[in-house]
N, C-alpha and C positions, 0 to 999 in steps of 0.2 A: 755734386752738391746735395746736402742732406735735405730730406723732405721736411718742410716747416712743421707739419703736424707731428712728426716723429721727434723733432727737437723739443717741442713743447711737452710732449708726452714723456720724454726721457729726462728732461731738465726743467721741471716746472718752477723751481726756485729761481733759476737764472733768467727766466722769461717773464717774471712777475713784475719787474720794475715799472714798465709802462702802465700796467693796470693799477699798481700801487700809487703811482703819481696821480693818475686821474682820480682815484678814490680819495687820496689825501686832499686834492684840490676841492673836490665836492664836499667832503666833510668840513674842511676849513670854511668854505663858502657858507654852508648852512649854520656853522657855529659862529660866524662873524669874524673869523681870524683873517687878518690881512698881511701878517708878517711872513715874508717869503721864507725866512729861515725856519720858522715853525712848520710851514707846509712841507719844506724839504725834509725835515726830520720826521714828520709824520709819514712821508712817502718811504723813507728808509725803514722805519719800523714796520709798516704794512708790507713791504717787500720781503721781510723775513718770515711772514706767516706761512707761505707755502714751504719754505725750508724747514720750519718747525714741524709742520704737519708731516712732511716727508721723514724727518728724523724720528718722530713718534711712531709712524707706521713701520719704519725699519726696526726700531726697538721691539715693538710688539711681534713683528714677523720673526725676528731672530730669536726671541724668547719662545715663541711657539715652535720654531724649528728645533730648538735645543730640547724642549720637553718631549717632542715626538721621537727623539733618537733613543735607542736602547743600547 
């Protein structure tokens, strides 16, 4: 069985949904939103943030790797 720390470290985007759900619920509560569909959609959008960050890091890393080659 995989070590949970390694799973989160290697797959941050896939493990973000529970945190995104909590953040969406908190943001919705502070904003006065009570519609469950809106909260659900907020959670989906928030869950893509780690995937976006990973994508950007990979792009920058690949660009830097390409520039370093001769």
